[in-house]
Biopython code that builds the backbone (N, CA, C, O; Angstrom):
import numpy as np
from Bio.PDB.StructureBuilder import StructureBuilder

atoms = [
    (1, "UNK", "N", (147.342, 110.561, 12.820)),
    (1, "UNK", "CA", (145.726, 110.640, 12.989)),
    (1, "UNK", "C", (145.696, 109.165, 14.471)),
    (1, "UNK", "O", (144.617, 108.731, 14.875)),
    (2, "UNK", "N", (146.044, 109.032, 14.614)),
    (2, "UNK", "CA", (146.312, 108.293, 16.375)),
    (2, "UNK", "C", (145.894, 108.913, 17.324)),
    (2, "UNK", "O", (145.042, 108.445, 18.079)),
    (3, "UNK", "N", (146.352, 109.945, 17.447)),
    (3, "UNK", "CA", (146.133, 110.972, 18.528)),
    (3, "UNK", "C", (144.552, 111.142, 18.440)),
    (3, "UNK", "O", (143.942, 111.371, 19.484)),
    (4, "UNK", "N", (143.891, 111.043, 17.277)),
    (4, "UNK", "CA", (142.239, 110.977, 17.686)),
    (4, "UNK", "C", (141.856, 109.972, 18.103)),
    (4, "UNK", "O", (140.690, 110.227, 18.406)),
    (5, "UNK", "N", (142.021, 109.077, 18.310)),
    (5, "UNK", "CA", (142.287, 107.717, 19.322)),
    (5, "UNK", "C", (141.799, 108.027, 20.564)),
    (5, "UNK", "O", (140.746, 107.741, 21.133)),
    (6, "UNK", "N", (142.888, 108.749, 20.917)),
    (6, "UNK", "CA", (142.642, 109.540, 22.401)),
    (6, "UNK", "C", (142.328, 110.424, 22.846)),
    (6, "UNK", "O", (142.889, 110.986, 23.787)),
    (7, "UNK", "N", (140.948, 110.914, 22.050)),
    (7, "UNK", "CA", (139.913, 112.151, 22.415)),
    (7, "UNK", "C", (138.894, 111.292, 23.127)),
    (7, "UNK", "O", (138.365, 111.683, 24.168)),
    (8, "UNK", "N", (138.605, 110.096, 22.560)),
    (8, "UNK", "CA", (137.409, 109.638, 23.226)),
    (8, "UNK", "C", (137.346, 109.487, 24.705)),
    (8, "UNK", "O", (136.487, 109.770, 25.540)),
    (9, "UNK", "N", (138.734, 108.856, 24.772)),
    (9, "UNK", "CA", (138.940, 108.457, 25.906)),
    (9, "UNK", "C", (139.404, 109.259, 26.922)),
    (9, "UNK", "O", (139.339, 108.826, 28.073)),
    (10, "UNK", "N", (139.858, 110.346, 26.707)),
    (10, "UNK", "CA", (140.369, 110.893, 27.415)),
    (10, "UNK", "C", (138.651, 111.887, 27.755)),
    (10, "UNK", "O", (138.274, 112.219, 28.879)),
    (11, "UNK", "N", (138.079, 112.098, 26.762)),
    (11, "UNK", "CA", (136.500, 112.920, 27.509)),
    (11, "UNK", "C", (135.680, 112.076, 27.793)),
    (11, "UNK", "O", (134.503, 112.397, 27.953)),
    (12, "UNK", "N", (136.211, 110.470, 27.959)),
    (12, "UNK", "CA", (135.169, 109.895, 28.571)),
    (12, "UNK", "C", (135.586, 109.451, 30.054)),
    (12, "UNK", "O", (134.827, 108.996, 30.910)),
    (13, "UNK", "N", (137.285, 109.739, 30.193)),
    (13, "UNK", "CA", (137.518, 109.760, 31.461)),
    (13, "UNK", "C", (137.242, 110.844, 32.196)),
    (13, "UNK", "O", (137.181, 110.767, 33.423)),
    (14, "UNK", "N", (137.013, 112.149, 31.436)),
    (14, "UNK", "CA", (136.771, 113.334, 32.149)),
    (14, "UNK", "C", (135.347, 113.125, 32.369)),
    (14, "UNK", "O", (134.886, 113.710, 33.349)),
    (15, "UNK", "N", (134.753, 112.599, 31.850)),
    (15, "UNK", "CA", (132.995, 112.944, 31.747)),
    (15, "UNK", "C", (132.486, 111.924, 33.502)),
    (15, "UNK", "O", (131.514, 111.870, 34.256)),
    (16, "UNK", "N", (133.795, 111.331, 33.400)),
    (16, "UNK", "CA", (133.607, 109.679, 34.673)),
    (16, "UNK", "C", (133.644, 110.647, 36.042)),
    (16, "UNK", "O", (132.859, 110.609, 36.989)),
    (17, "UNK", "N", (135.136, 111.781, 35.797)),
    (17, "UNK", "CA", (135.224, 112.243, 36.983)),
    (17, "UNK", "C", (134.145, 113.343, 37.436)),
    (17, "UNK", "O", (133.835, 113.636, 38.591)),
    (18, "UNK", "N", (133.668, 113.860, 36.271)),
    (18, "UNK", "CA", (132.723, 115.112, 36.060)),
    (18, "UNK", "C", (131.408, 114.713, 36.567)),
    (18, "UNK", "O", (130.803, 115.451, 37.345)),
    (19, "UNK", "N", (130.935, 113.609, 36.183)),
    (19, "UNK", "CA", (129.628, 112.962, 36.745)),
    (19, "UNK", "C", (129.446, 111.540, 37.148)),
    (19, "UNK", "O", (128.493, 110.892, 36.716)),
    (20, "UNK", "N", (130.455, 110.959, 38.078)),
    (20, "UNK", "CA", (130.922, 110.320, 38.316)),
    (20, "UNK", "C", (130.326, 109.124, 37.354)),
    (20, "UNK", "O", (129.658, 108.288, 37.963)),
    (21, "UNK", "N", (130.458, 108.947, 36.086)),
    (21, "UNK", "CA", (130.031, 107.988, 35.313)),
    (21, "UNK", "C", (131.157, 107.137, 34.594)),
    (21, "UNK", "O", (132.050, 107.575, 33.870)),
    (22, "UNK", "N", (130.865, 105.541, 35.034)),
    (22, "UNK", "CA", (132.174, 105.160, 34.570)),
    (22, "UNK", "C", (131.950, 104.186, 33.372)),
    (22, "UNK", "O", (132.817, 103.485, 32.851)),
    (23, "UNK", "N", (130.585, 104.267, 33.015)),
    (23, "UNK", "CA", (130.225, 103.274, 31.755)),
    (23, "UNK", "C", (130.694, 103.994, 30.367)),
    (23, "UNK", "O", (130.794, 103.130, 29.496)),
    (24, "UNK", "N", (130.993, 105.211, 29.910)),
    (24, "UNK", "CA", (131.100, 105.442, 28.865)),
    (24, "UNK", "C", (132.701, 105.156, 28.731)),
    (24, "UNK", "O", (133.313, 104.984, 27.677)),
    (25, "UNK", "N", (133.230, 105.147, 30.057)),
    (25, "UNK", "CA", (135.004, 104.727, 29.234)),
    (25, "UNK", "C", (134.903, 103.282, 29.306)),
    (25, "UNK", "O", (135.667, 102.857, 28.440)),
    (26, "UNK", "N", (134.372, 102.360, 29.874)),
    (26, "UNK", "CA", (133.714, 101.418, 30.085)),
    (26, "UNK", "C", (133.772, 100.848, 28.668)),
    (26, "UNK", "O", (134.652, 100.091, 28.258)),
    (27, "UNK", "N", (132.662, 101.330, 27.925)),
    (27, "UNK", "CA", (131.910, 100.830, 26.162)),
    (27, "UNK", "C", (133.263, 100.855, 25.530)),
    (27, "UNK", "O", (133.809, 99.874, 25.024)),
    (28, "UNK", "N", (133.891, 102.393, 25.624)),
    (28, "UNK", "CA", (134.790, 102.909, 24.360)),
    (28, "UNK", "C", (135.555, 101.764, 24.626)),
    (28, "UNK", "O", (135.570, 100.914, 23.736)),
    (29, "UNK", "N", (136.266, 101.526, 25.770)),
    (29, "UNK", "CA", (137.554, 100.965, 25.627)),
    (29, "UNK", "C", (137.339, 99.306, 25.649)),
    (29, "UNK", "O", (138.214, 98.583, 25.172)),
    (30, "UNK", "N", (135.969, 98.677, 26.306)),
    (30, "UNK", "CA", (135.722, 97.446, 25.490)),
    (30, "UNK", "C", (135.483, 97.635, 23.749)),
    (30, "UNK", "O", (136.201, 96.979, 22.994)),
    (31, "UNK", "N", (134.716, 98.318, 23.342)),
    (31, "UNK", "CA", (134.243, 97.860, 21.948)),
    (31, "UNK", "C", (135.588, 98.176, 21.134)),
    (31, "UNK", "O", (135.597, 97.654, 20.019)),
    (32, "UNK", "N", (136.712, 98.916, 21.460)),
    (32, "UNK", "CA", (138.062, 99.769, 20.993)),
    (32, "UNK", "C", (138.467, 98.402, 20.798)),
    (32, "UNK", "O", (138.703, 98.016, 19.653)),
    (33, "UNK", "N", (138.586, 97.543, 21.883)),
    (33, "UNK", "CA", (139.280, 96.297, 22.185)),
    (33, "UNK", "C", (139.011, 95.530, 21.094)),
    (33, "UNK", "O", (139.823, 95.134, 20.257)),
    (34, "UNK", "N", (137.168, 95.226, 21.159)),
    (34, "UNK", "CA", (136.736, 94.030, 20.344)),
    (34, "UNK", "C", (137.030, 94.300, 19.119)),
    (34, "UNK", "O", (137.643, 93.487, 18.428)),
    (35, "UNK", "N", (136.593, 95.623, 18.610)),
    (35, "UNK", "CA", (137.209, 96.375, 16.990)),
    (35, "UNK", "C", (138.363, 95.654, 16.668)),
    (35, "UNK", "O", (138.471, 94.712, 15.883)),
    (36, "UNK", "N", (139.435, 96.339, 17.536)),
    (36, "UNK", "CA", (140.929, 95.622, 17.325)),
    (36, "UNK", "C", (141.063, 94.485, 17.030)),
    (36, "UNK", "O", (141.895, 94.235, 16.157)),
    (37, "UNK", "N", (140.496, 93.661, 17.485)),
    (37, "UNK", "CA", (140.697, 92.326, 17.274)),
    (37, "UNK", "C", (140.224, 91.886, 16.472)),
    (37, "UNK", "O", (140.837, 91.151, 15.697)),
    (38, "UNK", "N", (139.096, 92.135, 16.361)),
    (38, "UNK", "CA", (138.059, 91.699, 14.637)),
    (38, "UNK", "C", (138.905, 92.454, 13.847)),
    (38, "UNK", "O", (138.770, 91.966, 12.725)),
    (39, "UNK", "N", (139.730, 93.398, 13.780)),
    (39, "UNK", "CA", (140.552, 94.045, 12.395)),
    (39, "UNK", "C", (141.724, 93.146, 12.173)),
    (39, "UNK", "O", (142.383, 93.161, 11.134)),
    (40, "UNK", "N", (141.993, 92.240, 13.350)),
    (40, "UNK", "CA", (143.691, 91.587, 13.357)),
    (40, "UNK", "C", (143.162, 90.225, 12.928)),
    (40, "UNK", "O", (143.885, 89.383, 12.396)),
    (41, "UNK", "N", (141.694, 90.021, 13.217)),
    (41, "UNK", "CA", (140.964, 88.691, 12.820)),
    (41, "UNK", "C", (141.036, 88.512, 11.666)),
    (41, "UNK", "O", (141.783, 87.663, 11.179)),
    (42, "UNK", "N", (140.128, 89.419, 10.857)),
    (42, "UNK", "CA", (139.778, 89.796, 9.220)),
    (42, "UNK", "C", (141.353, 90.103, 8.473)),
    (42, "UNK", "O", (141.688, 89.571, 7.415)),
    (43, "UNK", "N", (142.130, 90.961, 9.171)),
    (43, "UNK", "CA", (143.660, 91.132, 8.480)),
    (43, "UNK", "C", (144.634, 89.264, 8.369)),
    (43, "UNK", "O", (145.444, 88.933, 7.503)),
    (44, "UNK", "N", (144.235, 88.582, 9.332)),
    (44, "UNK", "CA", (144.987, 87.404, 9.181)),
    (44, "UNK", "C", (144.053, 86.615, 8.005)),
    (44, "UNK", "O", (144.686, 86.294, 6.999)),
    (45, "UNK", "N", (142.805, 86.316, 8.027)),
    (45, "UNK", "CA", (142.133, 86.010, 7.170)),
    (45, "UNK", "C", (142.244, 86.500, 5.842)),
    (45, "UNK", "O", (142.077, 85.749, 4.882)),
    (46, "UNK", "N", (142.536, 87.799, 5.708)),
    (46, "UNK", "CA", (142.971, 88.036, 4.218)),
    (46, "UNK", "C", (143.902, 87.706, 4.154)),
    (46, "UNK", "O", (143.942, 87.014, 3.136)),
    (47, "UNK", "N", (144.958, 87.726, 4.673)),
    (47, "UNK", "CA", (146.710, 86.546, 4.230)),
    (47, "UNK", "C", (146.648, 85.787, 3.995)),
    (47, "UNK", "O", (147.484, 85.445, 3.158)),
    (48, "UNK", "N", (145.598, 84.694, 4.465)),
    (48, "UNK", "CA", (145.425, 83.382, 4.549)),
    (48, "UNK", "C", (144.259, 82.767, 3.682)),
    (48, "UNK", "O", (144.044, 81.554, 3.665)),
    (49, "UNK", "N", (143.523, 83.679, 2.967)),
    (49, "UNK", "CA", (142.449, 83.521, 2.207)),
    (49, "UNK", "C", (141.004, 82.748, 2.903)),
    (49, "UNK", "O", (140.208, 81.956, 2.398)),
    (50, "UNK", "N", (141.054, 83.191, 3.894)),
    (50, "UNK", "CA", (140.393, 82.334, 4.820)),
    (50, "UNK", "C", (138.567, 83.142, 5.197)),
    (50, "UNK", "O", (138.506, 84.309, 4.810)),
    (51, "UNK", "N", (137.782, 82.820, 5.594)),
    (51, "UNK", "CA", (136.354, 83.488, 5.862)),
    (51, "UNK", "C", (136.889, 84.936, 6.273)),
    (51, "UNK", "O", (137.957, 84.957, 6.885)),
    (52, "UNK", "N", (136.162, 86.325, 5.957)),
    (52, "UNK", "CA", (136.399, 87.216, 5.981)),
    (52, "UNK", "C", (135.661, 87.947, 7.138)),
    (52, "UNK", "O", (134.833, 87.119, 7.519)),
    (53, "UNK", "N", (135.529, 89.085, 7.905)),
    (53, "UNK", "CA", (134.267, 89.471, 8.741)),
    (53, "UNK", "C", (133.980, 90.620, 7.603)),
    (53, "UNK", "O", (134.795, 91.283, 6.961)),
    (54, "UNK", "N", (132.360, 90.631, 7.568)),
    (54, "UNK", "CA", (131.917, 91.494, 6.526)),
    (54, "UNK", "C", (132.013, 92.985, 6.994)),
    (54, "UNK", "O", (131.938, 93.317, 8.177)),
    (55, "UNK", "N", (132.166, 93.755, 6.064)),
    (55, "UNK", "CA", (132.564, 95.429, 6.516)),
    (55, "UNK", "C", (131.506, 95.870, 7.276)),
    (55, "UNK", "O", (131.647, 96.752, 8.122)),
    (56, "UNK", "N", (130.024, 95.103, 6.949)),
    (56, "UNK", "CA", (129.440, 95.648, 7.925)),
    (56, "UNK", "C", (129.333, 95.542, 8.919)),
    (56, "UNK", "O", (128.695, 96.340, 9.606)),
    (57, "UNK", "N", (129.887, 94.572, 9.342)),
    (57, "UNK", "CA", (130.330, 93.840, 10.697)),
    (57, "UNK", "C", (131.060, 94.904, 11.750)),
    (57, "UNK", "O", (130.780, 95.326, 12.872)),
    (58, "UNK", "N", (132.232, 95.134, 10.724)),
    (58, "UNK", "CA", (133.334, 96.231, 11.112)),
    (58, "UNK", "C", (132.637, 97.553, 10.994)),
    (58, "UNK", "O", (133.272, 98.532, 11.387)),
    (59, "UNK", "N", (131.868, 97.669, 10.688)),
    (59, "UNK", "CA", (131.340, 99.226, 10.556)),
    (59, "UNK", "C", (130.311, 99.380, 11.826)),
    (59, "UNK", "O", (129.811, 100.433, 12.224)),
    (60, "UNK", "N", (130.121, 98.058, 12.359)),
    (60, "UNK", "CA", (128.713, 98.523, 13.375)),
    (60, "UNK", "C", (129.427, 97.991, 14.609)),
    (60, "UNK", "O", (128.780, 98.134, 15.646)),
    (61, "UNK", "N", (130.644, 97.395, 14.731)),
    (61, "UNK", "CA", (131.520, 97.466, 15.452)),
    (61, "UNK", "C", (132.109, 98.622, 15.840)),
    (61, "UNK", "O", (132.362, 98.941, 17.002)),
    (62, "UNK", "N", (132.311, 99.204, 14.926)),
    (62, "UNK", "CA", (133.074, 101.040, 15.008)),
    (62, "UNK", "C", (131.942, 101.743, 15.756)),
    (62, "UNK", "O", (132.019, 102.238, 16.881)),
    (63, "UNK", "N", (130.743, 101.703, 14.847)),
    (63, "UNK", "CA", (129.263, 102.838, 15.452)),
    (63, "UNK", "C", (129.336, 102.243, 16.860)),
    (63, "UNK", "O", (129.706, 103.268, 17.432)),
    (64, "UNK", "N", (129.238, 101.179, 17.993)),
    (64, "UNK", "CA", (129.076, 100.808, 18.357)),
    (64, "UNK", "C", (130.279, 101.410, 19.560)),
    (64, "UNK", "O", (130.048, 101.130, 20.736)),
    (65, "UNK", "N", (131.361, 102.110, 19.276)),
    (65, "UNK", "CA", (132.121, 102.365, 20.364)),
    (65, "UNK", "C", (133.383, 102.355, 19.836)),
    (65, "UNK", "O", (134.333, 103.079, 20.132)),
    (66, "UNK", "N", (133.326, 101.621, 19.166)),
    (66, "UNK", "CA", (134.897, 100.671, 19.104)),
    (66, "UNK", "C", (135.510, 101.312, 17.791)),
    (66, "UNK", "O", (136.260, 100.621, 17.101)),
    (67, "UNK", "N", (135.212, 102.606, 17.429)),
    (67, "UNK", "CA", (136.283, 103.109, 16.496)),
    (67, "UNK", "C", (137.627, 103.773, 16.864)),
    (67, "UNK", "O", (138.175, 104.378, 15.943)),
    (68, "UNK", "N", (138.133, 103.761, 17.844)),
    (68, "UNK", "CA", (139.065, 104.367, 18.331)),
    (68, "UNK", "C", (139.895, 103.157, 18.102)),
    (68, "UNK", "O", (140.848, 103.460, 17.384)),
    (69, "UNK", "N", (139.900, 102.145, 18.371)),
    (69, "UNK", "CA", (140.275, 100.649, 18.208)),
    (69, "UNK", "C", (140.775, 100.285, 16.819)),
    (69, "UNK", "O", (141.935, 100.022, 16.503)),
    (70, "UNK", "N", (139.494, 100.320, 15.900)),
    (70, "UNK", "CA", (139.881, 100.598, 14.533)),
    (70, "UNK", "C", (140.694, 101.536, 13.866)),
    (70, "UNK", "O", (141.217, 101.396, 12.760)),
    (71, "UNK", "N", (140.764, 102.570, 14.679)),
    (71, "UNK", "CA", (141.779, 104.051, 14.005)),
    (71, "UNK", "C", (142.693, 103.415, 14.079)),
    (71, "UNK", "O", (143.212, 103.084, 13.013)),
    (72, "UNK", "N", (143.335, 102.933, 15.412)),
    (72, "UNK", "CA", (144.535, 102.248, 15.551)),
    (72, "UNK", "C", (144.952, 101.056, 14.995)),
    (72, "UNK", "O", (146.041, 100.986, 14.425)),
    (73, "UNK", "N", (144.086, 99.952, 15.111)),
    (73, "UNK", "CA", (144.466, 98.923, 14.321)),
    (73, "UNK", "C", (144.264, 99.212, 13.136)),
    (73, "UNK", "O", (144.663, 98.198, 12.563)),
    (74, "UNK", "N", (143.781, 100.174, 12.065)),
    (74, "UNK", "CA", (143.967, 100.176, 10.818)),
    (74, "UNK", "C", (145.312, 100.523, 10.155)),
    (74, "UNK", "O", (145.832, 100.115, 9.116)),
    (75, "UNK", "N", (145.859, 101.746, 11.442)),
    (75, "UNK", "CA", (147.253, 102.419, 11.033)),
    (75, "UNK", "C", (148.278, 101.193, 10.778)),
    (75, "UNK", "O", (149.015, 100.881, 9.842)),
    (76, "UNK", "N", (147.849, 100.400, 12.611)),
    (76, "UNK", "CA", (149.066, 99.516, 12.798)),
    (76, "UNK", "C", (149.334, 98.180, 11.248)),
    (76, "UNK", "O", (150.299, 98.085, 10.488)),
    (77, "UNK", "N", (148.283, 97.514, 11.288)),
    (77, "UNK", "CA", (147.953, 96.654, 10.509)),
    (77, "UNK", "C", (148.040, 97.277, 9.169)),
    (77, "UNK", "O", (148.422, 96.405, 8.388)),
    (78, "UNK", "N", (147.864, 98.341, 8.593)),
    (78, "UNK", "CA", (147.653, 98.648, 7.412)),
    (78, "UNK", "C", (146.382, 97.667, 6.652)),
    (78, "UNK", "O", (146.476, 97.020, 5.608)),
    (79, "UNK", "N", (145.405, 97.783, 7.400)),
    (79, "UNK", "CA", (144.530, 96.785, 6.497)),
    (79, "UNK", "C", (142.973, 98.254, 6.716)),
    (79, "UNK", "O", (142.613, 99.139, 7.492)),
    (80, "UNK", "N", (142.680, 97.763, 5.737)),
    (80, "UNK", "CA", (141.202, 98.512, 5.474)),
    (80, "UNK", "C", (141.406, 100.137, 5.195)),
    (80, "UNK", "O", (140.593, 100.982, 5.569)),
    (81, "UNK", "N", (142.610, 100.424, 4.486)),
    (81, "UNK", "CA", (143.262, 101.689, 3.951)),
    (81, "UNK", "C", (142.775, 102.097, 2.821)),
    (81, "UNK", "O", (142.765, 103.312, 2.626)),
    (82, "UNK", "N", (142.324, 101.320, 1.936)),
    (82, "UNK", "CA", (142.472, 101.714, 0.355)),
    (82, "UNK", "C", (141.098, 101.979, -0.113)),
    (82, "UNK", "O", (140.829, 102.963, -0.803)),
    (83, "UNK", "N", (140.310, 101.186, 0.226)),
    (83, "UNK", "CA", (139.124, 101.210, 0.017)),
    (83, "UNK", "C", (138.158, 102.223, -0.047)),
    (83, "UNK", "O", (137.456, 102.195, 0.964)),
    (84, "UNK", "N", (137.822, 103.165, -0.889)),
    (84, "UNK", "CA", (137.247, 104.496, -0.115)),
    (84, "UNK", "C", (136.217, 104.508, -0.024)),
    (84, "UNK", "O", (135.823, 105.440, 0.678)),
    (85, "UNK", "N", (135.434, 103.860, -0.428)),
    (85, "UNK", "CA", (134.274, 103.837, 0.190)),
    (85, "UNK", "C", (134.121, 103.334, 1.828)),
    (85, "UNK", "O", (133.621, 103.694, 2.894)),
    (86, "UNK", "N", (134.752, 102.474, 1.351)),
    (86, "UNK", "CA", (135.306, 101.602, 3.549)),
    (86, "UNK", "C", (135.492, 102.932, 4.721)),
    (86, "UNK", "O", (135.025, 103.025, 5.857)),
    (87, "UNK", "N", (136.381, 103.905, 3.928)),
    (87, "UNK", "CA", (137.472, 105.240, 4.432)),
    (87, "UNK", "C", (136.017, 105.606, 4.627)),
    (87, "UNK", "O", (135.728, 105.358, 5.797)),
    (88, "UNK", "N", (134.781, 106.189, 3.833)),
    (88, "UNK", "CA", (133.818, 107.340, 3.718)),
    (88, "UNK", "C", (133.159, 106.870, 4.777)),
    (88, "UNK", "O", (132.796, 107.694, 5.616)),
    (89, "UNK", "N", (132.797, 105.174, 5.018)),
    (89, "UNK", "CA", (131.706, 105.040, 6.063)),
    (89, "UNK", "C", (132.249, 105.012, 7.308)),
    (89, "UNK", "O", (131.458, 105.096, 8.249)),
    (90, "UNK", "N", (133.659, 104.892, 7.589)),
    (90, "UNK", "CA", (134.233, 104.920, 8.647)),
    (90, "UNK", "C", (134.461, 106.482, 8.795)),
    (90, "UNK", "O", (133.865, 106.867, 9.800)),
    (91, "UNK", "N", (134.925, 107.214, 8.335)),
    (91, "UNK", "CA", (135.386, 108.587, 8.868)),
    (91, "UNK", "C", (133.920, 109.251, 9.118)),
    (91, "UNK", "O", (133.936, 110.373, 9.624)),
    (92, "UNK", "N", (132.824, 108.750, 8.856)),
    (92, "UNK", "CA", (131.397, 109.263, 8.956)),
    (92, "UNK", "C", (130.949, 108.926, 10.346)),
    (92, "UNK", "O", (130.575, 109.867, 11.047)),
    (93, "UNK", "N", (130.935, 107.742, 10.827)),
    (93, "UNK", "CA", (130.918, 107.381, 12.226)),
    (93, "UNK", "C", (131.954, 108.428, 12.811)),
    (93, "UNK", "O", (131.456, 109.497, 13.164)),
    (94, "UNK", "N", (133.309, 108.278, 12.965)),
    (94, "UNK", "CA", (133.968, 109.225, 13.688)),
    (94, "UNK", "C", (133.568, 110.688, 13.566)),
    (94, "UNK", "O", (133.776, 111.408, 14.542)),
    (95, "UNK", "N", (133.027, 111.194, 12.496)),
    (95, "UNK", "CA", (132.614, 111.986, 12.745)),
    (95, "UNK", "C", (131.286, 112.212, 13.753)),
    (95, "UNK", "O", (131.201, 113.224, 14.448)),
    (96, "UNK", "N", (130.236, 111.138, 13.758)),
    (96, "UNK", "CA", (129.104, 111.204, 14.388)),
    (96, "UNK", "C", (129.456, 110.838, 15.322)),
    (96, "UNK", "O", (128.923, 111.715, 16.003)),
    (97, "UNK", "N", (130.232, 109.884, 16.432)),
    (97, "UNK", "CA", (130.964, 109.863, 17.885)),
    (97, "UNK", "C", (131.515, 111.467, 18.118)),
    (97, "UNK", "O", (131.215, 112.338, 18.934)),
    (98, "UNK", "N", (132.194, 111.422, 17.311)),
    (98, "UNK", "CA", (132.852, 112.992, 18.315)),
    (98, "UNK", "C", (132.192, 114.336, 17.882)),
    (98, "UNK", "O", (132.707, 115.444, 18.030)),
    (99, "UNK", "N", (130.654, 114.006, 17.180)),
    (99, "UNK", "CA", (129.477, 115.118, 17.306)),
    (99, "UNK", "C", (128.999, 115.009, 18.579)),
    (99, "UNK", "O", (129.011, 115.795, 19.526)),
    (100, "UNK", "N", (128.463, 113.609, 18.407)),
    (100, "UNK", "CA", (127.531, 113.167, 20.127)),
    (100, "UNK", "C", (128.332, 113.657, 21.261)),
    (100, "UNK", "O", (127.844, 114.456, 22.060)),
    (101, "UNK", "N", (129.501, 113.233, 21.368)),
    (101, "UNK", "CA", (130.528, 113.140, 22.400)),
    (101, "UNK", "C", (130.169, 114.657, 22.755)),
    (101, "UNK", "O", (129.412, 114.928, 23.687)),
    (102, "UNK", "N", (130.828, 115.729, 21.859)),
    (102, "UNK", "CA", (130.675, 116.955, 21.929)),
    (102, "UNK", "C", (129.455, 117.715, 22.617)),
    (102, "UNK", "O", (129.380, 118.632, 23.435)),
    (103, "UNK", "N", (128.483, 116.889, 21.891)),
    (103, "UNK", "CA", (127.186, 117.684, 22.405)),
    (103, "UNK", "C", (126.458, 116.730, 24.367)),
    (103, "UNK", "O", (125.639, 117.091, 25.213)),
    (104, "UNK", "N", (127.376, 115.484, 24.216)),
    (104, "UNK", "CA", (127.011, 115.544, 25.881)),
    (104, "UNK", "C", (128.108, 115.429, 26.825)),
    (104, "UNK", "O", (127.925, 114.702, 27.801)),
    (105, "UNK", "N", (129.317, 116.084, 26.681)),
    (105, "UNK", "CA", (130.074, 116.887, 27.310)),
    (105, "UNK", "C", (129.654, 118.249, 27.558)),
    (105, "UNK", "O", (129.633, 118.834, 28.641)),
    (106, "UNK", "N", (129.314, 118.690, 26.382)),
    (106, "UNK", "CA", (128.666, 120.347, 26.466)),
    (106, "UNK", "C", (127.891, 120.927, 27.111)),
    (106, "UNK", "O", (127.721, 122.121, 27.357)),
    (107, "UNK", "N", (126.941, 119.174, 27.660)),
    (107, "UNK", "CA", (125.867, 119.752, 28.015)),
    (107, "UNK", "C", (125.221, 120.679, 28.789)),
    (107, "UNK", "O", (124.100, 121.170, 28.664)),
    (108, "UNK", "N", (126.477, 120.932, 29.984)),
    (108, "UNK", "CA", (126.512, 121.592, 31.371)),
    (108, "UNK", "C", (126.553, 123.195, 30.497)),
    (108, "UNK", "O", (126.184, 124.119, 31.222)),
    (109, "UNK", "N", (126.978, 123.636, 28.962)),
    (109, "UNK", "CA", (127.082, 124.709, 28.983)),
    (109, "UNK", "C", (126.063, 125.220, 27.936)),
    (109, "UNK", "O", (126.096, 126.369, 27.495)),
    (110, "UNK", "N", (125.395, 124.535, 27.667)),
    (110, "UNK", "CA", (123.926, 124.691, 27.332)),
    (110, "UNK", "C", (123.104, 124.437, 27.025)),
    (110, "UNK", "O", (122.456, 124.594, 25.990)),
    (111, "UNK", "N", (122.889, 123.607, 28.636)),
    (111, "UNK", "CA", (121.700, 123.162, 29.430)),
    (111, "UNK", "C", (121.506, 124.677, 30.198)),
    (111, "UNK", "O", (120.376, 125.164, 30.143)),
    (112, "UNK", "N", (122.608, 125.457, 30.932)),
    (112, "UNK", "CA", (122.397, 126.492, 31.652)),
    (112, "UNK", "C", (121.419, 127.759, 30.716)),
    (112, "UNK", "O", (120.552, 128.466, 31.230)),
    (113, "UNK", "N", (121.861, 127.796, 29.173)),
    (113, "UNK", "CA", (121.611, 128.861, 28.477)),
    (113, "UNK", "C", (119.583, 128.986, 28.161)),
    (113, "UNK", "O", (119.115, 129.925, 27.519)),
]
sb = StructureBuilder()
sb.init_structure("model")
sb.init_model(0)
sb.init_chain("A")
sb.init_seg("    ")
for serial, (resi, resn, name, xyz) in enumerate(atoms, 1):
    if name == "N":
        sb.init_residue(resn, " ", resi, " ")
    sb.init_atom(name, np.array(xyz, "f"), 0.0, 1.0, " ", f" {name:<3s}", serial, name[0])
structure = sb.get_structure()
């Protein structure tokens, strides 16, 4: 499933080449890094019994474009992989992003119709 995290990066790179827009790649990359760091911090705090990052905040980071970083961090850290309700929201966010990216990148196809 890690390969799924490459799609938005490839799509945004293609978008940057096609439309000369660099901001989507910058947003996805930055948010993914921040989200992965948040997951690492939350995992460390879970092990130590310290203050945790609320799940709603992690989901907000994913929703803001950090879901690829969350996907990689979940796999590498084995964090947030068991709770069904968390996984459901996470995969809904992934589906939402892939749908929106598909519509954005497919716009030249359906705008001409």
